[in-house]
C-alpha positions as CSV (number, residue, x, y, z in Angstrom):
1,X,10.6,8.6,34.7
2,X,11.7,10.3,31.5
3,X,14.2,8.2,29.5
4,X,17.4,9.9,28.4
5,X,19.4,9.3,25.3
6,X,22.9,8.1,26.0
7,X,25.8,10.5,26.1
8,X,28.2,7.8,24.8
9,X,28.8,7.7,21.1
10,X,27.0,4.9,19.2
11,X,29.3,2.1,18.2
12,X,27.5,-0.4,16.1
13,X,29.3,-2.9,14.0
14,X,28.8,-3.8,10.3
15,X,27.6,-7.3,11.4
16,X,25.0,-5.8,13.8
17,X,23.8,-3.5,11.0
18,X,23.4,-6.4,8.6
19,X,21.5,-8.4,11.3
20,X,19.1,-5.5,11.7
21,X,18.7,-5.0,8.0
22,X,17.8,-8.7,7.8
23,X,15.2,-8.3,10.5
24,X,13.7,-5.3,8.9
25,X,13.6,-7.1,5.5
26,X,11.7,-10.0,7.1
27,X,9.0,-7.7,8.5
28,X,9.1,-4.7,6.1
29,X,5.7,-5.5,4.5
30,X,3.9,-5.6,7.8
31,X,4.0,-2.3,9.8
32,X,2.1,-4.0,12.6
33,X,5.4,-5.9,13.4
34,X,7.2,-2.6,14.4
35,X,7.5,-3.8,18.0
36,X,8.9,-7.1,16.9
37,X,11.5,-5.3,14.9
38,X,12.3,-3.1,17.8
39,X,12.6,-6.0,20.2
40,X,15.0,-7.8,17.8
41,X,17.0,-4.7,17.3
42,X,17.4,-4.3,21.0
43,X,18.6,-7.9,21.2
44,X,21.2,-7.1,18.6
45,X,22.5,-3.8,20.0
46,X,21.5,-4.1,23.7
47,X,19.5,-0.8,23.4
48,X,17.9,1.4,20.9
49,X,20.1,4.4,20.1
50,X,18.6,7.1,17.8
51,X,20.7,5.7,14.9
52,X,19.0,2.3,15.2
53,X,15.6,3.9,15.6
54,X,16.2,5.8,12.3
55,X,17.2,2.6,10.5
56,X,14.0,1.0,11.8
57,X,11.9,4.0,10.8
58,X,13.4,4.1,7.3
59,X,13.2,0.3,6.8
60,X,9.6,-0.1,8.0
61,X,8.5,3.1,6.3
62,X,7.1,4.7,9.5
63,X,8.0,8.1,11.0
64,X,10.9,8.2,13.4
65,X,8.5,9.8,15.9
66,X,6.4,6.6,15.9
67,X,9.5,4.5,16.6
68,X,10.6,6.9,19.4
69,X,7.1,7.0,20.8
70,X,7.0,3.2,21.1
71,X,10.5,3.1,22.6
72,X,9.7,5.6,25.3
73,X,6.2,4.3,26.1
74,X,7.2,0.7,26.8
75,X,9.5,0.0,29.7
76,X,11.1,-3.0,27.9
77,X,13.0,-0.7,25.6
78,X,16.2,1.1,26.6
79,X,17.5,4.2,24.9
80,X,20.9,4.1,26.6
81,X,23.4,1.2,26.8
82,X,23.4,-1.0,29.9
83,X,26.6,-1.6,31.7
84,X,28.1,-5.0,32.4
85,X,26.6,-4.4,35.8
86,X,23.2,-2.7,35.8
87,X,22.4,-1.2,39.2
88,X,18.7,-0.8,39.6
89,X,17.3,1.0,42.7
90,X,13.7,0.4,43.7
91,X,12.0,3.7,44.2
92,X,8.6,2.2,44.9
93,X,6.7,3.6,47.9
94,X,8.0,1.2,50.6
95,X,11.6,1.5,49.4
96,X,11.4,5.3,48.9
97,X,10.1,6.0,52.4
98,X,12.9,3.8,53.9
99,X,15.6,5.8,52.1
100,X,15.9,4.5,48.5
101,X,16.2,8.1,47.2
102,X,19.4,8.6,49.3
103,X,20.7,5.2,48.0
104,X,20.1,6.3,44.4
105,X,21.8,9.6,44.9
106,X,24.8,8.0,46.6
107,X,25.3,5.5,43.8
108,X,24.8,8.2,41.2
109,X,27.5,10.3,42.9
110,X,29.9,7.3,43.3
111,X,29.5,6.3,39.6
112,X,29.3,9.8,38.2
113,X,26.2,9.0,36.2
114,X,22.5,9.7,36.5
115,X,19.4,7.7,35.8
116,X,19.4,5.6,32.6
117,X,23.1,6.4,32.0
118,X,26.2,4.2,31.7
119,X,29.7,4.9,32.9
120,X,32.1,5.7,30.1
121,X,33.9,2.4,30.5
122,X,30.7,0.5,30.1
123,X,31.0,-1.2,33.4
124,X,28.0,0.2,35.3
125,X,24.6,1.6,34.4
126,X,22.1,3.0,36.8
127,X,18.3,2.7,36.6
128,X,15.4,3.4,38.9
129,X,12.5,1.0,39.0
130,X,9.1,1.3,40.7
131,X,8.8,-2.0,42.5
132,X,10.6,-5.4,42.4
133,X,8.2,-7.0,44.9
134,X,10.6,-7.2,47.8
135,X,8.9,-4.6,50.0
136,X,9.8,-6.5,53.1
137,X,13.5,-5.9,52.4
138,X,13.1,-2.2,51.7
139,X,15.0,-0.4,50.6
140,X,16.2,-2.7,47.8
141,X,18.6,-2.5,44.9
142,X,19.7,-5.1,42.3
143,X,22.9,-5.5,40.5
144,X,22.0,-7.6,37.5
145,X,20.3,-10.6,39.2
146,X,21.8,-10.0,42.7
147,X,19.3,-8.5,45.2
148,X,20.4,-6.4,48.2
149,X,17.9,-5.4,50.8
150,X,17.6,-3.5,54.1
151,X,20.2,-1.1,52.9
152,X,21.7,2.2,54.1
153,X,23.9,4.6,52.2
154,X,26.8,3.1,54.2
155,X,26.3,-0.1,52.3
156,X,26.8,1.4,48.8
157,X,30.6,1.4,48.7
158,X,30.8,-2.3,49.7
159,X,28.2,-3.4,47.2
160,X,29.9,-1.5,44.3
161,X,33.3,-2.8,45.4
162,X,32.1,-6.4,44.8
163,X,31.8,-5.6,41.1
164,X,35.0,-3.7,40.6
165,X,37.5,-6.2,39.4
């Protein structure tokens, strides 16, 4: 699945920027530590917006294309912010044949966002995953660490309501 860059404006703080600059300085002389820098940057910001990727590229003296390539190749990196509640729908084979695509579409419609996007208020994000290892409960979705299985599209409203304060 192609990762998308967030539509939300980047809002990094001066403190976060300084933390990232400190990380870059620690590893600047060793370009083989690029992934380490990217992992620490994601811990600081929660994701890797293009502005952060550019800071990493400049600081590590590598092309932006290399940073972006690593960020899009490895599933551990996120190019868009995660909401307070990250809804992840399993689209693995067992879940998909039991209706996970319909679940995903219903959630997308209800939240007004697509895959790898975050609601404007930062409350929800939506991702698709390939398998969470709960095939016996198909179709399955998670909201952060909460797992919901044997779902139908009629269950979506109730699940989302649990996370709307």
